[in-house]
N, C-alpha and C positions, 0 to 999 in steps of 0.2 A: 422348946419354947413354952414358957409358962402361960397360964390362961390369961393373966392380967396383961402380959406383953402381947399376946395375940389380939386382944381387944383393942390395944392401943396401936398396933402395927397396921400398916397399909398393905395393899396387895403386893407391892414391890418387895417389901421386907419378907413376905411369905415366900415369894419366888426365889429370892436369893438367900434363903435360910441354908446355912451350911456351905455356902460358896464364897469365893474370893470377891469381896465387895470392892477391894482396891484395884481391881483389874481395869476399870474404866467404864464398863457397860452399866454398872449399877449407878455410878455418879451421873452418867449421861441421861439415863432414864429418870433419875431422881429430879434433875433440873429441867426436863423436857416440858412440863406444864408451864414453868415460868417463861421459857422461850416462846411458847405459843401465845401466851397472854401478851408478852411484850410485842410480838409481831402484829397481833390484831390491833393493839393500841396505836402502833406507828401507822398502820394502814388507815385507821379511822382518822387520825390527826391529819395525814396528808390529804385525804379525800375532802375533809372539811375545809382545809386551807385552800385547795384548788377551787372549790365551789365558792368560797368567800371572795377570792380574788376576782373571779369573773363577775360576781354580783356587784362588788364595789366598783369595778372598772366601768360597768354599764351605768351605774348611778352617777359617777363623777364625769362621764363623757359630756353631759349637757352643760356643765359649768366652765368648761375650757373649749372655746370655739376653735374649729380647725383653721389652720393657717391658709389664707387664700393662695391659689396657684396663679402665678403670673405667666401669661402667654405672650410671647413676642412674635408679632407678625410683620413680615417684610413684604410690602406691596411693590411690585415691579411694574413699570409701564410697558405694556405689550405693544409691539409695532402692529400697525394695521396691515392686513394681507394685501399683496399686490393686486392692482386692478386687472380685470380680465381683458384679454386681447379682443379687439373688435372683429378681427378676421377669424376668430374661432367659430367653427360651424355650430349651428344650433343643434340641440339634441333631436334625434329622429322623432318624427311624429308617429304616434301610435294609431295605426289604422285598424278599423274594425275588421274582424275575420269575414271572409266572403260567405255569403249565405249558402246553405247546402243546396246541391243540385236538385232540381225538381224531378220527381219520378214520373215517368210516363204512365198514364192511366189508360186502360182499355175500357171503352164505353160499349156496353152491350146494346146491340141494335136488333130489335126483334125482326125475325124473318118475315119477308113479304111473300105471301102465297099468291101466285098468279094463276089465273084460270086458263087452262090449255084447251084450246078448241080443236077437236079432232077434225082432220081434213080427209076428205074422201079421195081415195086413190083408185084410179081406173085400172082394172086388171086386164091383162092381154087375153085375147080369146085364143081358143085352140087353133083356129085357122092361122092366126098371126104367128103362133109359135111353131107351126108345122114346118115353115120354110127357114126357121132360124137354126143355127148350129150352136148349142149350148156348151159343147165340149171344148177342150183346149187343143191347140194345134202345135205340132213340133216343127219349128222352122230351122232347117239345117243351114249353118253358116259355113264360112270358109275357114278350115282349120289352119291354113297358112297365113291368114290375115294378121297383120301386126296389131297388138293391143294398144289402143290409144285412150287417153284420159282427157276429156274435155274440161279444160280449166277456164272458167268464165271470169271475165274481168271484175264483175261485181261480187265474186265469191269472197268468203272470209279469208284473210291472209293466213297461209300455212295449212289450209284445209287439205288441198290436193297434194301438197308437199308431203304431209304426214301419211297420206294414203299411198303415195308412191313408195315411201320408205317401208311401209308395212308389207307391200307387195314384194319388194326386193328382199326384205328380211325373211319372208315366207319361202321364197325361192331358195335362199341360202340355207334355211333350215332343212328343206327337203333334200338338198344335195350334201348335207353334212355327213361326214364319215365318223361313226361312233367307234369307240374302243371298248366301252362297257355298256351293255344294254340289258334290259330285263330278260329277254329271251335270246340266247346266243344262236348264231347260225349253225346248221348241222348238216353233215354229209348224209345222203340218203341211206338209211339203215343204221346210222350211228357211227361212233368213233371206230369200233372194231371193224365194221364194213369198210371204212375209209382206208385203214392201214392194210387190209387185205387187198383192196383194189390197187393201192400203190405197189404192194409187193408183186402183184401179177403183171403190172405194166412197167415197172422200173427195170431198166437195163444197166448193169454195172459197166461204167466206161472202161474201155480197154486200157487206156493209159493208166488209170487209177489201179486197175487189176494187175497190170504188169509190174507196176512199181510198189504193189502191196499197200496202197493208200486206203485208209478207212477212217470213219468218224461221222460227224453230224454236219448237215447243211440246214441252216435256219432260213426259212422262206417267210415272206410276208405278202399278203394279197388282200383284195377287197371283195367281199361277197355283196353283190348288188341287191337291189330290192326284189328283182325277179329270180335271184339265185345264181346269176352268172358270176364267173370268176374273172376279176380284172386286176390290173396294176400289180402283176406278179413280179417280185424282185427278191434277190438274194441279200439277206441281212448279214449272214456270216457263213463262210465256207471254210470249214476246218479240215476238208479232205483234199480238194484240188484235183487235178487230172481230169477235168470235165465233169465232176460230180455236180457242181452247181447248175450247169446248163441242163443236165439230165433231169435234175429235180424240178427245174422250172418247166421243162417240156411235159413232164408227167402231170404237174398241177394244172397247167393250162388245158389238158385234155379231160380234166375231171367233169363229170356230169353236173347239172345244176344242183346247187345246195338248197336246203330249206332256209329262207332268209331269216335274219334276226329281226326282232320286233321291239319297239319302244312305244309305250302308251297304246298298245294294241295296233300299231301301224308298222308295216315293213320299212326298214331303214337300211342304209348302207353301213356295213360293219367291217372294220379292219381285223384280220385274222392272222395269227402267227402259227406256223407249222414246222416242227422239226422233222427232218428226214434222215434216217440213219443208214449209212453204207457200211456193211460188214462182210468180209470175205468168208466163204465157207471153210470150215475147219479151223478158224482162228478163235 
């Protein structure tokens, strides 16, 4: 490109120098500034037109009054409400709430101090006390006399009745037979000594021996408060042949036991004892 042509050419011609300008890109870029100017002009015209329309409309609004709006109202005659019945009960009267209960107040009363006048007491002389018996006397009564309770007519009802019940309950408690106590009754010398004594005094019944009978006999008896053996009976006899009777005989011959105790007192205790009958050599 010559110097004169370079000075007259624009930037686009310089870029497309030696290229195919008929391809379309050159023509598109060539007319691009015209398209931009035309778009700006159209945008400005539309903006001015919109603003002018709003301004003209606001100016002309005062020359044309708005059409009045007609409102049609239909008034309907309403019927009067029915009269109230005369027999209808009146509304309940509002009563005032009851006043709060008064709290009892304790008034302090100052103590009154009374003057105590000492009285003179005449003391007995030694001569007067010489013939007196200041000690207590033991009066023996009849041990076989029945116990009676004097119930007075003016006494409170149920007073002597409860006393009699307590006496009866106490007697029943004293005669109660315990099965479990704090301290169990014991044969003199302990359990080992008991079975040794039974072995020395027990005789094998001849009927049971001849028939080869052996086994256990369960006995039950009561150890009294003084250690005596009472109420001996056979609970179970698995031997037969007179073994139960022999076991009862031996238990009844036992010496007094050491009684059982409950709350530190001797009581009657029920005791169960198994006695074994076994033939020699079996």
